[in-house]
C-alpha positions in Angstrom: 121.2 85.5 138.8 118.0 84.5 137.1 114.6 85.9 138.2 112.3 83.6 140.2 109.4 82.4 138.1 105.8 83.1 138.9 103.7 79.9 139.4 100.0 79.2 138.6 97.5 80.1 141.3 99.3 83.3 142.3 101.3 84.1 145.4 100.0 86.7 147.9 101.8 88.1 150.9 99.3 89.0 153.7 100.9 91.4 156.2 99.2 91.4 159.6 97.7 88.0 159.1 97.3 86.9 162.7 93.8 88.3 163.3 90.9 90.4 162.0 90.9 91.3 158.3 94.4 89.9 157.7 93.5 86.5 159.0 90.2 86.4 157.1 91.9 87.5 153.9 94.6 84.8 154.2 91.9 82.2 154.8 89.7 83.3 151.9 92.5 83.6 149.3 94.1 80.3 150.4 90.7 78.5 150.0 90.6 79.8 146.5 93.9 78.1 145.6 96.3 81.1 146.1 99.6 80.4 147.6 99.8 82.5 150.8 102.7 83.8 152.8 101.3 85.0 156.1 103.3 87.6 158.1 102.5 88.5 161.7 104.2 89.0 165.0 102.3 86.2 166.8 103.8 82.8 166.1 100.9 80.9 167.7 98.4 82.5 165.4 100.6 81.8 162.4 100.8 78.1 163.3 97.0 77.9 162.8 97.4 79.4 159.3 100.2 77.0 158.5 97.8 74.1 159.1 95.7 75.6 156.3 98.7 75.4 153.9 100.0 79.0 154.3 103.7 79.7 154.6 104.3 81.6 157.8 106.8 84.4 158.6 107.0 85.7 162.2 108.1 89.3 161.9 107.3 92.8 163.3 106.5 95.3 160.6 108.1 98.0 162.7 111.5 96.4 162.1 111.8 98.5 159.0 115.3 97.5 157.8 114.1 93.8 157.6 111.2 94.4 155.2 113.2 94.1 152.0 114.7 90.8 153.2 111.3 89.4 154.2 110.0 90.0 150.7 113.0 88.5 149.0 112.8 85.4 151.2 109.1 84.9 150.4 109.8 85.1 146.7 112.8 82.7 146.9 110.5 80.2 148.6 107.2 80.5 146.8 107.8 82.5 143.6 107.1 86.1 142.5 104.3 87.8 144.3 101.1 88.4 142.4 99.7 90.4 145.3 100.4 92.0 148.7 97.7 92.9 151.2 98.8 95.2 154.0 96.4 94.7 156.9 98.7 95.5 159.9 97.6 98.5 161.9 97.5 100.1 165.3 95.1 102.6 166.9 95.7 104.9 169.8 92.6 106.4 171.3 93.4 109.4 173.6 93.4 113.2 173.4 96.4 114.8 171.6 97.6 116.4 174.9 98.1 112.9 176.4 100.0 111.3 173.5 103.5 110.1 174.1 106.4 110.1 171.6 106.7 106.3 171.5 103.0 105.9 170.9 102.9 108.3 168.0 106.1 106.9 166.5 104.8 103.3 166.7 101.5 104.3 165.1 103.1 106.0 162.1 105.7 103.3 161.7 103.0 100.6 161.5 100.3 102.4 159.6 102.3 104.4 157.1 106.1 104.0 157.1 106.0 100.2 156.9 103.5 99.9 154.1 105.6 102.5 152.2 108.7 100.3 152.4 106.7 97.1 151.6 105.4 98.9 148.5 108.9 100.1 147.5 110.2 96.5 147.5 107.0 95.1 146.0 107.5 97.3 142.9 110.7 95.5 141.9 110.5 93.0 139.0 112.5 90.6 141.2 109.7 90.6 143.7 106.4 90.9 141.9 104.8 90.2 138.5 103.9 93.0 136.1 100.1 92.5 136.8 100.5 92.2 140.6 98.2 94.1 143.0 99.2 96.0 146.1 96.2 96.5 148.5 96.2 98.2 151.8 93.5 98.6 154.5 92.8 102.2 155.2 89.9 103.6 157.2 87.0 106.0 156.8 88.8 108.0 159.5 91.1 109.2 156.8 88.3 111.4 155.4 86.6 112.1 158.7 89.1 112.6 161.5 87.6 112.7 165.0 88.8 113.7 168.4 91.0 111.2 170.2 92.0 109.4 167.0 93.6 112.3 165.1 97.1 110.7 164.5 95.4 107.4 163.5 93.3 109.3 161.0 96.3 111.2 159.7 98.3 108.0 159.2 95.4 106.6 157.2 95.1 109.7 155.1 98.8 109.3 154.3 98.1 105.7 153.3 95.4 106.8 150.9 97.8 109.2 149.2 100.4 106.4 149.1 98.0 104.2 147.3 97.1 106.8 144.7 100.8 107.6 144.1 101.7 103.9 143.8 99.0 103.4 141.1 100.9 105.8 138.9 104.5 105.0 139.8 104.3 101.2 139.9 102.1 100.7 136.8 101.2 98.4 135.2 101.0 96.9 138.7 97.8 98.1 140.4 97.5 99.8 143.8 94.1 99.8 145.6 92.7 100.1 149.1 89.7 99.5 151.2 88.4 101.9 153.9 86.3 100.1 156.4 84.0 101.8 158.8 83.9 100.6 162.4 84.4 96.8 162.6 84.1 94.4 165.5 87.7 93.1 165.7 90.3 92.5 168.3 91.6 96.0 167.9 88.2 97.6 168.6 87.3 95.0 171.3 90.3 96.3 173.2 88.2 99.4 173.7 85.0 97.8 174.8 84.1 100.6 177.1 83.9 103.0 174.2 82.2 100.6 171.8 79.4 99.1 173.8 75.8 98.2 172.9 74.7 101.8 172.6 77.5 102.6 170.1 76.7 99.6 168.0 73.0 100.3 168.0 73.6 103.9 166.8 76.0 102.6 164.1 73.3 100.3 162.7 70.7 103.1 162.7 72.9 105.4 160.6 74.1 102.7 158.2 71.5 102.4 155.3 73.0 99.0 154.2 73.7 97.8 157.7 76.9 97.9 159.7 79.9 96.6 157.8 81.6 93.3 158.8 85.0 91.8 158.4 83.5 89.4 155.8 82.2 92.3 153.7 85.6 94.0 153.8 87.3 90.7 152.7 84.7 90.5 149.9 85.8 93.9 148.7 89.5 93.0 148.9 89.0 89.7 147.0 87.3 91.7 144.3 90.0 94.3 144.1 92.7 91.7 143.9 90.9 89.8 141.1 91.1 90.1 137.3 87.5 91.5 137.4 89.0 94.7 138.8 91.9 94.8 136.3 91.1 98.4 135.3 90.6 99.6 138.9 93.7 101.3 140.3 94.4 104.2 142.6 91.0 103.8 144.3 90.1 103.4 148.0 86.8 101.6 148.3 84.8 102.6 151.3 83.0 99.7 153.0 80.9 101.1 155.8 77.3 100.3 155.0 76.7 103.9 154.1 77.4 105.2 157.6 79.4 108.1 156.1 76.7 109.3 153.8 
């Protein structure tokens, strides 16, 4: 069987494209002429991206055995991948003593196991081009774990190690990441009681360059995916306005 051919403009799979960073990345890259395959659980959100010209795949990243087939189907339909941006993620905010087995398992499956399996398939010459880029969204929590988000921080630290290892094993493909600080997204809005006006004011005060936004994170991803970053690999770019300094 002959290998699928890469086409001009590039083909990027955005995982977790229904909201937040994933949605914004899909919109930005599509506006630049890249062919986008958008993957997410929520079919209604995917329909909105289809209207922009993205191909949509309704799938749950925690269905681990299905990941390889998802990538192969995307390639068969739209050509070899020139990039994959893994934006799916879950956060559990509660003390360690209150964590349940299912919560911990879902967190690690989404934040670390699934991107590992996506990367494993992505590294195949039948799935991606030799100059393709794997990019994953990490978090500043990987370097500064805090109470009530310890498993989340640990999963992101594992993701950082994955990115660095992939940069060596999948070369000449590149592997990069972004580590945002706190962002105003649906995931954090679900914890509005914790992240109220007082929290946001304090964040702005300790951020020399101002609090980061989804747009600034997408800017960083777009750069890392571009030819201008062709010699950047194995790096996780922190985008937090300097709050961690």
